[in-house]
DOTI-927820 format. One record per atom (N, C-alpha, C, O, CB): residue number from 1; residue in three letters; atom name; x, y, z. Coordinates in nm, 3 decimals, m for minus. Glycine has a CB too. Layout:
% DOTI-927820
R   nr  rest  atom        X        Y        Z
R  NUM   ALA    CA        X        Y        Z
...
% end
This chain:
% DOTI-927820
R   nr  rest  atom        X        Y        Z
R    1   MET     N    3.476   m9.202    8.960
R    1   MET    CA    3.530   m9.147    8.843
R    1   MET     C    3.477   m9.229    8.734
R    1   MET     O    3.480   m9.352    8.721
R    1   MET    CB    3.681   m9.142    8.845
R    2   SER     N    3.414   m9.112    8.635
R    2   SER    CA    3.373   m9.183    8.529
R    2   SER     C    3.456   m9.216    8.404
R    2   SER     O    3.542   m9.134    8.372
R    2   SER    CB    3.275   m9.125    8.493
R    3   THR     N    3.441   m9.309    8.343
R    3   THR    CA    3.525   m9.350    8.225
R    3   THR     C    3.467   m9.329    8.104
R    3   THR     O    3.528   m9.356    8.001
R    3   THR    CB    3.561   m9.482    8.228
R    4   THR     N    3.328   m9.271    8.106
R    4   THR    CA    3.265   m9.239    7.977
R    4   THR     C    3.342   m9.106    7.892
R    4   THR     O    3.356   m8.996    7.947
R    4   THR    CB    3.103   m9.203    8.013
R    5   PRO     N    3.382   m9.131    7.771
R    5   PRO    CA    3.449   m9.015    7.697
R    5   PRO     C    3.362   m8.894    7.682
R    5   PRO     O    3.242   m8.903    7.658
R    5   PRO    CB    3.493   m9.058    7.557
R    6   THR     N    3.426   m8.778    7.698
R    6   THR    CA    3.336   m8.650    7.693
R    6   THR     C    3.337   m8.624    7.530
R    6   THR     O    3.418   m8.665    7.447
R    6   THR    CB    3.406   m8.505    7.792
R    7   VAL     N    3.227   m8.548    7.512
R    7   VAL    CA    3.185   m8.526    7.375
R    7   VAL     C    3.211   m8.375    7.353
R    7   VAL     O    3.144   m8.287    7.407
R    7   VAL    CB    3.029   m8.569    7.350
R    8   LYS     N    3.321   m8.352    7.263
R    8   LYS    CA    3.345   m8.222    7.246
R    8   LYS     C    3.258   m8.158    7.126
R    8   LYS     O    3.208   m8.220    7.031
R    8   LYS    CB    3.491   m8.207    7.227
R    9   PRO     N    3.252   m8.041    7.147
R    9   PRO    CA    3.160   m7.980    7.040
R    9   PRO     C    3.220   m7.983    6.893
R    9   PRO     O    3.341   m8.006    6.881
R    9   PRO    CB    3.129   m7.826    7.079
R   10   ALA     N    3.155   m7.964    6.796
R   10   ALA    CA    3.211   m8.011    6.660
R   10   ALA     C    3.299   m7.915    6.618
R   10   ALA     O    3.391   m7.949    6.544
R   10   ALA    CB    3.109   m8.035    6.549
R   11   ALA     N    3.286   m7.796    6.653
R   11   ALA    CA    3.399   m7.682    6.593
R   11   ALA     C    3.536   m7.730    6.673
R   11   ALA     O    3.644   m7.723    6.614
R   11   ALA    CB    3.352   m7.492    6.640
R   12   ALA     N    3.530   m7.774    6.794
R   12   ALA    CA    3.653   m7.795    6.864
R   12   ALA     C    3.720   m7.922    6.808
R   12   ALA     O    3.843   m7.931    6.799
R   12   ALA    CB    3.629   m7.806    7.016
R   13   ARG     N    3.630   m8.026    6.767
R   13   ARG    CA    3.689   m8.137    6.711
R   13   ARG     C    3.725   m8.109    6.585
R   13   ARG     O    3.824   m8.174    6.552
R   13   ARG    CB    3.612   m8.246    6.715
R   14   PHE     N    3.676   m8.025    6.487
R   14   PHE    CA    3.740   m7.994    6.346
R   14   PHE     C    3.877   m7.904    6.383
R   14   PHE     O    3.977   m7.930    6.317
R   14   PHE    CB    3.621   m7.900    6.237
R   15   VAL     N    3.885   m7.816    6.470
R   15   VAL    CA    4.020   m7.759    6.493
R   15   VAL     C    4.107   m7.841    6.540
R   15   VAL     O    4.221   m7.836    6.493
R   15   VAL    CB    4.023   m7.658    6.574
R   16   GLY     N    4.078   m7.927    6.634
R   16   GLY    CA    4.162   m8.023    6.676
R   16   GLY     C    4.224   m8.127    6.588
R   16   GLY     O    4.341   m8.163    6.601
R   16   GLY    CB    4.100   m8.081    6.764
R   17   GLN     N    4.132   m8.181    6.485
R   17   GLN    CA    4.193   m8.253    6.391
R   17   GLN     C    4.263   m8.190    6.287
R   17   GLN     O    4.359   m8.249    6.237
R   17   GLN    CB    4.111   m8.327    6.343
R   18   SER     N    4.224   m8.065    6.239
R   18   SER    CA    4.291   m7.996    6.143
R   18   SER     C    4.434   m7.960    6.187
R   18   SER     O    4.521   m7.956    6.100
R   18   SER    CB    4.214   m7.878    6.108
R   19   VAL     N    4.463   m7.934    6.311
R   19   VAL    CA    4.577   m7.894    6.364
R   19   VAL     C    4.688   m8.001    6.377
R   19   VAL     O    4.796   m7.969    6.428
R   19   VAL    CB    4.546   m7.839    6.484
R   20   HIS     N    4.664   m8.140    6.328
R   20   HIS    CA    4.735   m8.246    6.354
R   20   HIS     C    4.872   m8.219    6.251
R   20   HIS     O    4.987   m8.240    6.292
R   20   HIS    CB    4.642   m8.385    6.328
R   21   ARG     N    4.850   m8.179    6.141
R   21   ARG    CA    4.950   m8.163    6.033
R   21   ARG     C    5.054   m8.054    6.097
R   21   ARG     O    5.017   m7.970    6.180
R   21   ARG    CB    4.876   m8.110    5.882
R   22   LYS     N    5.179   m8.065    6.053
R   22   LYS    CA    5.287   m7.970    6.097
R   22   LYS     C    5.271   m7.833    6.034
R   22   LYS     O    5.301   m7.732    6.098
R   22   LYS    CB    5.429   m8.026    6.061
R   23   GLU     N    5.226   m7.827    5.911
R   23   GLU    CA    5.231   m7.692    5.829
R   23   GLU     C    5.091   m7.602    5.907
R   23   GLU     O    5.102   m7.480    5.920
R   23   GLU    CB    5.205   m7.729    5.626
R   24   ASP     N    4.968   m7.673    5.955
R   24   ASP    CA    4.894   m7.610    6.013
R   24   ASP     C    4.932   m7.552    6.158
R   24   ASP     O    4.887   m7.443    6.191
R   24   ASP    CB    4.798   m7.681    6.007
R   25   ARG     N    5.011   m7.621    6.240
R   25   ARG    CA    5.055   m7.574    6.352
R   25   ARG     C    5.127   m7.450    6.333
R   25   ARG     O    5.101   m7.351    6.401
R   25   ARG    CB    5.127   m7.667    6.415
R   26   ARG     N    5.242   m7.449    6.218
R   26   ARG    CA    5.325   m7.334    6.204
R   26   ARG     C    5.247   m7.215    6.161
R   26   ARG     O    5.278   m7.103    6.202
R   26   ARG    CB    5.432   m7.359    6.110
R   27   LEU     N    5.148   m7.237    6.080
R   27   LEU    CA    5.051   m7.132    6.038
R   27   LEU     C    4.979   m7.067    6.150
R   27   LEU     O    4.951   m6.948    6.156
R   27   LEU    CB    4.951   m7.187    5.946
R   28   LEU     N    4.952   m7.153    6.233
R   28   LEU    CA    4.877   m7.068    6.372
R   28   LEU     C    4.977   m7.005    6.456
R   28   LEU     O    4.944   m6.908    6.524
R   28   LEU    CB    4.789   m7.170    6.481
R   29   THR     N    5.101   m7.052    6.460
R   29   THR    CA    5.205   m6.981    6.545
R   29   THR     C    5.270   m6.869    6.491
R   29   THR     O    5.339   m6.791    6.555
R   29   THR    CB    5.306   m7.066    6.581
R   30   GLY     N    5.239   m6.862    6.344
R   30   GLY    CA    5.316   m6.733    6.285
R   30   GLY     C    5.464   m6.785    6.231
R   30   GLY     O    5.543   m6.697    6.200
R   30   GLY    CB    5.339   m6.605    6.416
R   31   HIS     N    5.503   m6.914    6.218
R   31   HIS    CA    5.609   m6.956    6.182
R   31   HIS     C    5.620   m7.040    6.065
R   31   HIS     O    5.726   m7.093    6.030
R   31   HIS    CB    5.653   m7.003    6.274
R   32   GLY     N    5.493   m7.054    5.998
R   32   GLY    CA    5.496   m7.132    5.882
R   32   GLY     C    5.549   m7.103    5.754
R   32   GLY     O    5.599   m6.991    5.742
R   32   GLY    CB    5.392   m7.158    5.860
R   33   GLU     N    5.549   m7.172    5.664
R   33   GLU    CA    5.611   m7.129    5.519
R   33   GLU     C    5.520   m7.047    5.436
R   33   GLU     O    5.560   m6.995    5.332
R   33   GLU    CB    5.645   m7.256    5.429
R   34   TYR     N    5.397   m7.033    5.479
R   34   TYR    CA    5.294   m6.947    5.402
R   34   TYR     C    5.246   m6.840    5.474
R   34   TYR     O    5.150   m6.783    5.422
R   34   TYR    CB    5.178   m7.021    5.360
R   35   VAL     N    5.291   m6.793    5.587
R   35   VAL    CA    5.274   m6.697    5.677
R   35   VAL     C    5.263   m6.580    5.604
R   35   VAL     O    5.160   m6.513    5.594
R   35   VAL    CB    5.373   m6.693    5.772
R   36   ASP     N    5.398   m6.549    5.540
R   36   ASP    CA    5.396   m6.409    5.454
R   36   ASP     C    5.314   m6.395    5.355
R   36   ASP     O    5.287   m6.278    5.328
R   36   ASP    CB    5.514   m6.378    5.390
R   37   ASP     N    5.248   m6.500    5.274
R   37   ASP    CA    5.152   m6.481    5.189
R   37   ASP     C    5.020   m6.456    5.241
R   37   ASP     O    4.943   m6.394    5.168
R   37   ASP    CB    5.150   m6.579    5.111
R   38   VAL     N    4.976   m6.497    5.369
R   38   VAL    CA    4.887   m6.444    5.459
R   38   VAL     C    4.880   m6.309    5.477
R   38   VAL     O    4.782   m6.241    5.445
R   38   VAL    CB    4.906   m6.493    5.569
R   39   LYS     N    5.004   m6.259    5.537
R   39   LYS    CA    5.014   m6.112    5.564
R   39   LYS     C    5.021   m6.028    5.449
R   39   LYS     O    4.983   m5.912    5.462
R   39   LYS    CB    5.128   m6.082    5.642
R   40   LEU     N    5.068   m6.071    5.329
R   40   LEU    CA    5.050   m5.995    5.211
R   40   LEU     C    4.913   m5.989    5.160
R   40   LEU     O    4.873   m5.886    5.105
R   40   LEU    CB    5.132   m6.044    5.111
R   41   ALA     N    4.850   m6.075    5.171
R   41   ALA    CA    4.710   m6.090    5.135
R   41   ALA     C    4.638   m5.979    5.205
R   41   ALA     O    4.581   m5.890    5.142
R   41   ALA    CB    4.653   m6.231    5.174
R   42   GLY     N    4.640   m5.985    5.340
R   42   GLY    CA    4.581   m5.885    5.410
R   42   GLY     C    4.618   m5.728    5.379
R   42   GLY     O    4.533   m5.639    5.380
R   42   GLY    CB    4.611   m5.918    5.543
R   43   LEU     N    4.748   m5.711    5.353
R   43   LEU    CA    4.797   m5.565    5.314
R   43   LEU     C    4.737   m5.533    5.163
R   43   LEU     O    4.691   m5.423    5.132
R   43   LEU    CB    4.978   m5.556    5.313
R   44   LEU     N    4.744   m5.633    5.084
R   44   LEU    CA    4.695   m5.597    4.952
R   44   LEU     C    4.545   m5.583    4.943
R   44   LEU     O    4.492   m5.511    4.858
R   44   LEU    CB    4.739   m5.697    4.853
R   45   GLY     N    4.473   m5.656    5.039
R   45   GLY    CA    4.325   m5.632    5.049
R   45   GLY     C    4.275   m5.497    5.104
R   45   GLY     O    4.182   m5.429    5.060
R   45   GLY    CB    4.269   m5.735    5.134
R   46   LEU     N    4.342   m5.475    5.193
R   46   LEU    CA    4.350   m5.321    5.259
R   46   LEU     C    4.372   m5.229    5.146
R   46   LEU     O    4.280   m5.152    5.120
R   46   LEU    CB    4.479   m5.296    5.373
R   47   TYR     N    4.483   m5.224    5.072
R   47   TYR    CA    4.504   m5.105    4.979
R   47   TYR     C    4.413   m5.117    4.864
R   47   TYR     O    4.368   m5.014    4.814
R   47   TYR    CB    4.651   m5.094    4.928
R   48   LEU     N    4.382   m5.234    4.817
R   48   LEU    CA    4.299   m5.239    4.702
R   48   LEU     C    4.153   m5.211    4.741
R   48   LEU     O    4.078   m5.160    4.658
R   48   LEU    CB    4.314   m5.372    4.634
R   49   GLY     N    4.114   m5.241    4.857
R   49   GLY    CA    3.964   m5.200    4.921
R   49   GLY     C    3.972   m5.070    4.948
R   49   GLY     O    3.860   m5.020    4.955
R   49   GLY    CB    3.917   m5.274    5.058
R   50   TRP     N    4.056   m4.998    4.964
R   50   TRP    CA    4.063   m4.833    5.000
R   50   TRP     C    4.051   m4.789    4.848
R   50   TRP     O    3.987   m4.685    4.835
R   50   TRP    CB    4.229   m4.766    5.089
R   51   LEU     N    4.097   m4.843    4.737
R   51   LEU    CA    4.083   m4.791    4.615
R   51   LEU     C    3.955   m4.777    4.561
R   51   LEU     O    3.915   m4.683    4.492
R   51   LEU    CB    4.150   m4.856    4.537
R   52   GLY     N    3.860   m4.926    4.612
R   52   GLY    CA    3.729   m4.934    4.575
R   52   GLY     C    3.702   m5.097    4.562
R   52   GLY     O    3.791   m5.182    4.570
R   52   GLY    CB    3.703   m4.847    4.438
R   53   TRP     N    3.566   m5.123    4.542
R   53   TRP    CA    3.536   m5.251    4.528
R   53   TRP     C    3.578   m5.314    4.385
R   53   TRP     O    3.608   m5.434    4.389
R   53   TRP    CB    3.394   m5.260    4.555
R   54   SER     N    3.584   m5.253    4.264
R   54   SER    CA    3.629   m5.308    4.177
R   54   SER     C    3.771   m5.336    4.169
R   54   SER     O    3.799   m5.441    4.111
R   54   SER    CB    3.590   m5.254    4.093
R   55   PRO     N    3.867   m5.265    4.214
R   55   PRO    CA    4.008   m5.285    4.219
R   55   PRO     C    4.023   m5.425    4.328
R   55   PRO     O    4.109   m5.511    4.311
R   55   PRO    CB    4.088   m5.131    4.275
R   56   LEU     N    3.941   m5.428    4.419
R   56   LEU    CA    3.938   m5.534    4.520
R   56   LEU     C    3.906   m5.651    4.463
R   56   LEU     O    3.980   m5.743    4.497
R   56   LEU    CB    3.850   m5.511    4.627
R   57   TRP     N    3.810   m5.681    4.378
R   57   TRP    CA    3.756   m5.802    4.332
R   57   TRP     C    3.838   m5.844    4.210
R   57   TRP     O    3.867   m5.963    4.194
R   57   TRP    CB    3.607   m5.787    4.301
R   58   VAL     N    3.882   m5.734    4.110
R   58   VAL    CA    3.964   m5.786    3.996
R   58   VAL     C    4.111   m5.805    4.049
R   58   VAL     O    4.173   m5.892    3.988
R   58   VAL    CB    3.961   m5.683    3.866
R   59   GLY     N    4.169   m5.751    4.134
R   59   GLY    CA    4.286   m5.787    4.192
R   59   GLY     C    4.284   m5.924    4.240
R   59   GLY     O    4.365   m6.002    4.188
R   59   GLY    CB    4.317   m5.700    4.293
R   60   THR     N    4.197   m5.971    4.340
R   60   THR    CA    4.197   m6.091    4.394
R   60   THR     C    4.175   m6.204    4.294
R   60   THR     O    4.245   m6.305    4.294
R   60   THR    CB    4.103   m6.090    4.494
R   61   PHE     N    4.065   m6.182    4.201
R   61   PHE    CA    4.050   m6.268    4.107
R   61   PHE     C    4.174   m6.289    3.998
R   61   PHE     O    4.201   m6.405    3.968
R   61   PHE    CB    3.932   m6.229    4.048
R   62   ALA     N    4.249   m6.183    3.941
R   62   ALA    CA    4.354   m6.195    3.885
R   62   ALA     C    4.464   m6.259    3.946
R   62   ALA     O    4.537   m6.330    3.877
R   62   ALA    CB    4.379   m6.093    3.851
R   63   GLY     N    4.487   m6.243    4.064
R   63   GLY    CA    4.592   m6.318    4.142
R   63   GLY     C    4.580   m6.456    4.170
R   63   GLY     O    4.682   m6.522    4.187
R   63   GLY    CB    4.608   m6.263    4.260
R   64   PHE     N    4.456   m6.512    4.178
R   64   PHE    CA    4.420   m6.657    4.182
R   64   PHE     C    4.422   m6.704    4.032
R   64   PHE     O    4.472   m6.814    4.009
R   64   PHE    CB    4.271   m6.682    4.253
R   65   LEU     N    4.374   m6.632    3.931
R   65   LEU    CA    4.395   m6.664    3.808
R   65   LEU     C    4.542   m6.691    3.735
R   65   LEU     O    4.564   m6.789    3.663
R   65   LEU    CB    4.334   m6.570    3.754
R   66   LEU     N    4.630   m6.593    3.765
R   66   LEU    CA    4.772   m6.594    3.742
R   66   LEU     C    4.836   m6.719    3.795
R   66   LEU     O    4.903   m6.797    3.727
R   66   LEU    CB    4.834   m6.475    3.804
R   67   GLY     N    4.804   m6.731    3.943
R   67   GLY    CA    4.866   m6.831    4.009
R   67   GLY     C    4.803   m6.972    3.958
R   67   GLY     O    4.880   m7.068    3.953
R   67   GLY    CB    4.852   m6.806    4.161
R   68   GLY     N    4.713   m6.983    3.933
R   68   GLY    CA    4.661   m7.115    3.866
R   68   GLY     C    4.712   m7.136    3.742
R   68   GLY     O    4.753   m7.250    3.722
R   68   GLY    CB    4.517   m7.122    3.849
R   69   VAL     N    4.721   m7.062    3.658
R   69   VAL    CA    4.768   m7.052    3.521
R   69   VAL     C    4.918   m7.111    3.528
R   69   VAL     O    4.951   m7.220    3.482
R   69   VAL    CB    4.761   m6.893    3.466
R   70   ALA     N    5.002   m7.018    3.593
R   70   ALA    CA    5.137   m7.065    3.640
R   70   ALA     C    5.160   m7.209    3.713
R   70   ALA     O    5.258   m7.281    3.693
R   70   ALA    CB    5.181   m6.962    3.734
R   71   GLY     N    5.075   m7.230    3.781
R   71   GLY    CA    5.087   m7.366    3.855
R   71   GLY     C    5.040   m7.485    3.748
R   71   GLY     O    5.102   m7.592    3.746
R   71   GLY    CB    4.983   m7.366    3.998
R   72   SER     N    4.938   m7.464    3.667
R   72   SER    CA    4.914   m7.556    3.559
R   72   SER     C    5.025   m7.571    3.468
R   72   SER     O    5.059   m7.684    3.432
R   72   SER    CB    4.801   m7.518    3.485
R   73   LEU     N    5.091   m7.453    3.423
R   73   LEU    CA    5.192   m7.470    3.329
R   73   LEU     C    5.332   m7.536    3.375
R   73   LEU     O    5.414   m7.595    3.304
R   73   LEU    CB    5.215   m7.340    3.275
R   74   LEU     N    5.338   m7.514    3.502
R   74   LEU    CA    5.465   m7.598    3.568
R   74   LEU     C    5.424   m7.751    3.580
R   74   LEU     O    5.510   m7.838    3.569
R   74   LEU    CB    5.506   m7.540    3.733
R   75   LEU     N    5.304   m7.779    3.599
R   75   LEU    CA    5.276   m7.908    3.611
R   75   LEU     C    5.294   m7.980    3.469
R   75   LEU     O    5.350   m8.088    3.449
R   75   LEU    CB    5.139   m7.920    3.669
R   76   ALA     N    5.236   m7.896    3.377
R   76   ALA    CA    5.224   m7.960    3.227
R   76   ALA     C    5.362   m7.967    3.187
R   76   ALA     O    5.394   m8.072    3.132
R   76   ALA    CB    5.134   m7.870    3.112
R   77   LEU     N    5.455   m7.874    3.203
R   77   LEU    CA    5.580   m7.882    3.153
R   77   LEU     C    5.699   m7.977    3.254
R   77   LEU     O    5.821   m7.993    3.241
R   77   LEU    CB    5.619   m7.727    3.133
R   78   ARG     N    5.607   m8.025    3.349
R   78   ARG    CA    5.689   m8.130    3.442
R   78   ARG     C    5.807   m8.051    3.527
R   78   ARG     O    5.912   m8.104    3.564
R   78   ARG    CB    5.766   m8.256    3.339
R   79   ARG     N    5.775   m7.937    3.547
R   79   ARG    CA    5.889   m7.863    3.638
R   79   ARG     C    5.840   m7.873    3.784
R   79   ARG     O    5.916   m7.837    3.874
R   79   ARG    CB    5.910   m7.693    3.596
R   80   ALA     N    5.725   m7.918    3.810
R   80   ALA    CA    5.673   m7.924    3.943
R   80   ALA     C    5.584   m8.044    3.947
R   80   ALA     O    5.534   m8.083    3.841
R   80   ALA    CB    5.599   m7.795    3.984
R   81   ASP     N    5.561   m8.102    4.055
R   81   ASP    CA    5.459   m8.205    4.074
R   81   ASP     C    5.365   m8.162    4.196
R   81   ASP     O    5.379   m8.052    4.248
R   81   ASP    CB    5.529   m8.348    4.100
R   82   ARG     N    5.274   m8.250    4.238
R   82   ARG    CA    5.180   m8.214    4.318
R   82   ARG     C    5.229   m8.178    4.473
R   82   ARG     O    5.150   m8.129    4.554
R   82   ARG    CB    5.083   m8.319    4.310
R   83   ARG     N    5.331   m8.198    4.498
R   83   ARG    CA    5.396   m8.190    4.603
R   83   ARG     C    5.477   m8.057    4.636
R   83   ARG     O    5.501   m8.012    4.748
R   83   ARG    CB    5.470   m8.294    4.600
R   84   THR     N    5.511   m8.006    4.517
R   84   THR    CA    5.608   m7.897    4.511
R   84   THR     C    5.529   m7.777    4.566
R   84   THR     O    5.413   m7.752    4.533
R   84   THR    CB    5.666   m7.872    4.360
R   85   ALA     N    5.610   m7.699    4.661
R   85   ALA    CA    5.534   m7.587    4.701
R   85   ALA     C    5.559   m7.451    4.607
R   85   ALA     O    5.672   m7.403    4.595
R   85   ALA    CB    5.569   m7.562    4.850
R   86   ILE     N    5.460   m7.403    4.552
R   86   ILE    CA    5.468   m7.275    4.469
R   86   ILE     C    5.428   m7.166    4.567
R   86   ILE     O    5.338   m7.185    4.649
R   86   ILE    CB    5.370   m7.275    4.334
R   87   PRO     N    5.496   m7.051    4.557
R   87   PRO    CA    5.470   m6.949    4.645
R   87   PRO     C    5.359   m6.852    4.566
R   87   PRO     O    5.363   m6.830    4.445
R   87   PRO    CB    5.613   m6.876    4.686
R   88   PHE     N    5.275   m6.808    4.642
R   88   PHE    CA    5.168   m6.740    4.581
R   88   PHE     C    5.177   m6.579    4.593
R   88   PHE     O    5.090   m6.510    4.540
R   88   PHE    CB    5.040   m6.794    4.644
R   89   GLY     N    5.272   m6.526    4.656
R   89   GLY    CA    5.297   m6.401    4.682
R   89   GLY     C    5.314   m6.321    4.549
R   89   GLY     O    5.246   m6.221    4.526
R   89   GLY    CB    5.411   m6.396    4.770
R   90   PRO     N    5.412   m6.370    4.458
R   90   PRO    CA    5.448   m6.298    4.323
R   90   PRO     C    5.310   m6.290    4.247
R   90   PRO     O    5.293   m6.191    4.176
R   90   PRO    CB    5.568   m6.386    4.229
R   91   TYR     N    5.224   m6.371    4.254
R   91   TYR    CA    5.082   m6.360    4.176
R   91   TYR     C    4.985   m6.281    4.244
R   91   TYR     O    4.905   m6.219    4.174
R   91   TYR    CB    5.012   m6.497    4.154
R   92   MET     N    4.979   m6.273    4.353
R   92   MET    CA    4.888   m6.178    4.431
R   92   MET     C    4.954   m6.032    4.405
R   92   MET     O    4.879   m5.936    4.386
R   92   MET    CB    4.882   m6.220    4.603
R   93   LEU     N    5.095   m6.016    4.405
R   93   LEU    CA    5.136   m5.867    4.358
R   93   LEU     C    5.104   m5.836    4.211
R   93   LEU     O    5.062   m5.725    4.176
R   93   LEU    CB    5.296   m5.842    4.375
R   94   ALA     N    5.122   m5.924    4.138
R   94   ALA    CA    5.086   m5.906    3.985
R   94   ALA     C    4.951   m5.898    3.976
R   94   ALA     O    4.914   m5.824    3.885
R   94   ALA    CB    5.133   m6.018    3.890
R   95   GLY     N    4.856   m5.954    4.045
R   95   GLY    CA    4.708   m5.946    4.028
R   95   GLY     C    4.678   m5.805    4.065
R   95   GLY     O    4.604   m5.739    3.992
R   95   GLY    CB    4.626   m6.053    4.120
R   96   ALA     N    4.740   m5.745    4.190
R   96   ALA    CA    4.727   m5.601    4.272
R   96   ALA     C    4.743   m5.514    4.146
R   96   ALA     O    4.657   m5.437    4.103
R   96   ALA    CB    4.859   m5.565    4.406
R   97   LEU     N    4.884   m5.539    4.085
R   97   LEU    CA    4.933   m5.445    4.001
R   97   LEU     C    4.846   m5.418    3.878
R   97   LEU     O    4.819   m5.306    3.834
R   97   LEU    CB    5.061   m5.484    3.965
R   98   LEU     N    4.802   m5.550    3.822
R   98   LEU    CA    4.714   m5.537    3.709
R   98   LEU     C    4.569   m5.485    3.738
R   98   LEU     O    4.501   m5.438    3.647
R   98   LEU    CB    4.707   m5.668    3.645
R   99   ALA     N    4.523   m5.493    3.864
R   99   ALA    CA    4.400   m5.435    3.907
R   99   ALA     C    4.443   m5.278    3.907
R   99   ALA     O    4.349   m5.206    3.872
R   99   ALA    CB    4.345   m5.498    4.059
R  100   LEU     N    4.531   m5.225    3.928
R  100   LEU    CA    4.558   m5.088    3.931
R  100   LEU     C    4.512   m5.015    3.796
R  100   LEU     O    4.453   m4.908    3.791
R  100   LEU    CB    4.707   m5.070    3.957
R  101   PHE     N    4.546   m5.087    3.700
R  101   PHE    CA    4.551   m5.048    3.562
R  101   PHE     C    4.410   m5.065    3.487
R  101   PHE     O    4.353   m4.976    3.423
R  101   PHE    CB    4.661   m5.134    3.492
R  102   VAL     N    4.362   m5.204    3.510
R  102   VAL    CA    4.240   m5.244    3.433
R  102   VAL     C    4.125   m5.276    3.510
R  102   VAL     O    4.035   m5.335    3.450
R  102   VAL    CB    4.265   m5.355    3.352
R  103   ALA     N    4.104   m5.243    3.659
R  103   ALA    CA    4.004   m5.269    3.726
R  103   ALA     C    3.858   m5.210    3.665
R  103   ALA     O    3.759   m5.279    3.643
R  103   ALA    CB    4.040   m5.222    3.853
R  104   THR     N    3.873   m5.065    3.643
R  104   THR    CA    3.742   m5.000    3.600
R  104   THR     C    3.692   m5.070    3.465
R  104   THR     O    3.576   m5.112    3.461
R  104   THR    CB    3.763   m4.834    3.575
R  105   PRO     N    3.767   m5.082    3.366
R  105   PRO    CA    3.723   m5.139    3.239
R  105   PRO     C    3.680   m5.293    3.256
R  105   PRO     O    3.582   m5.333    3.195
R  105   PRO    CB    3.840   m5.123    3.132
R  106   VAL     N    3.742   m5.367    3.326
R  106   VAL    CA    3.698   m5.508    3.365
R  106   VAL     C    3.565   m5.519    3.441
R  106   VAL     O    3.479   m5.602    3.411
R  106   VAL    CB    3.804   m5.571    3.453
R  107   ALA     N    3.553   m5.427    3.545
R  107   ALA    CA    3.431   m5.453    3.626
R  107   ALA     C    3.309   m5.382    3.535
R  107   ALA     O    3.195   m5.429    3.539
R  107   ALA    CB    3.447   m5.383    3.791
R  108   ALA     N    3.339   m5.274    3.461
R  108   ALA    CA    3.237   m5.229    3.375
R  108   ALA     C    3.182   m5.337    3.267
R  108   ALA     O    3.064   m5.348    3.236
R  108   ALA    CB    3.292   m5.109    3.305
R  109   TRP     N    3.281   m5.409    3.218
R  109   TRP    CA    3.246   m5.516    3.109
R  109   TRP     C    3.178   m5.631    3.181
R  109   TRP     O    3.077   m5.677    3.128
R  109   TRP    CB    3.381   m5.572    3.027
R  110   TYR     N    3.222   m5.686    3.297
R  110   TYR    CA    3.155   m5.775    3.390
R  110   TYR     C    3.024   m5.744    3.407
R  110   TYR     O    2.937   m5.829    3.386
R  110   TYR    CB    3.215   m5.778    3.514
R  111   GLY     N    2.991   m5.611    3.450
R  111   GLY    CA    2.866   m5.560    3.492
R  111   GLY     C    2.762   m5.548    3.373
R  111   GLY     O    2.640   m5.559    3.380
R  111   GLY    CB    2.891   m5.425    3.559
R  112   SER     N    2.840   m5.525    3.262
R  112   SER    CA    2.756   m5.525    3.130
R  112   SER     C    2.725   m5.663    3.111
R  112   SER     O    2.610   m5.676    3.069
R  112   SER    CB    2.831   m5.466    2.998
R  113   LEU     N    2.787   m5.772    3.126
R  113   LEU    CA    2.754   m5.898    3.101
R  113   LEU     C    2.622   m5.935    3.199
R  113   LEU     O    2.519   m5.980    3.150
R  113   LEU    CB    2.885   m5.987    3.123
R  114   LEU     N    2.635   m5.914    3.325
R  114   LEU    CA    2.538   m5.931    3.424
R  114   LEU     C    2.380   m5.847    3.392
R  114   LEU     O    2.271   m5.892    3.426
R  114   LEU    CB    2.613   m5.878    3.559
R  115   THR     N    2.399   m5.752    3.339
R  115   THR    CA    2.293   m5.673    3.316
R  115   THR     C    2.228   m5.656    3.178
R  115   THR     O    2.129   m5.585    3.163
R  115   THR    CB    2.331   m5.560    3.359
R  116   SER     N    2.284   m5.720    3.082
R  116   SER    CA    2.253   m5.750    2.948
R  116   SER     C    2.134   m5.844    2.943
R  116   SER     O    2.135   m5.954    2.999
R  116   SER    CB    2.373   m5.808    2.880
R  117   VAL     N    2.028   m5.796    2.870
R  117   VAL    CA    1.898   m5.860    2.851
R  117   VAL     C    1.888   m5.960    2.723
R  117   VAL     O    1.899   m5.907    2.612
R  117   VAL    CB    1.792   m5.746    2.837
R  118   GLY     N    1.872   m6.084    2.731
R  118   GLY    CA    1.869   m6.178    2.633
R  118   GLY     C    1.912   m6.159    2.515
R  118   GLY     O    1.907   m6.250    2.432
R  118   GLY    CB    1.769   m6.216    2.618
% end
């Protein structure tokens, strides 16, 4: 019987180390705090992707932008600290709703920035 430790592949070590936290185990089993946000992200991605690339990118970016601004304001006003769980679902929904109305003009504006010469 050998007493030498076996070497696991790098991916297995990474997954094994990242599942040590309680929140990660809940996410993997579908019973975590943020599982509903993950499900909502998938549904919004399917819907916005069905509408086109512009609504998908604008809605995703707007959701992250709105969530970041709201989180920063909560931290600045001392209504939350770094450990406070802030739900992301409302900001994803607001970004998707915003994308329904402004995706085409925003995508055209951003595209003009990328293609303008000097």
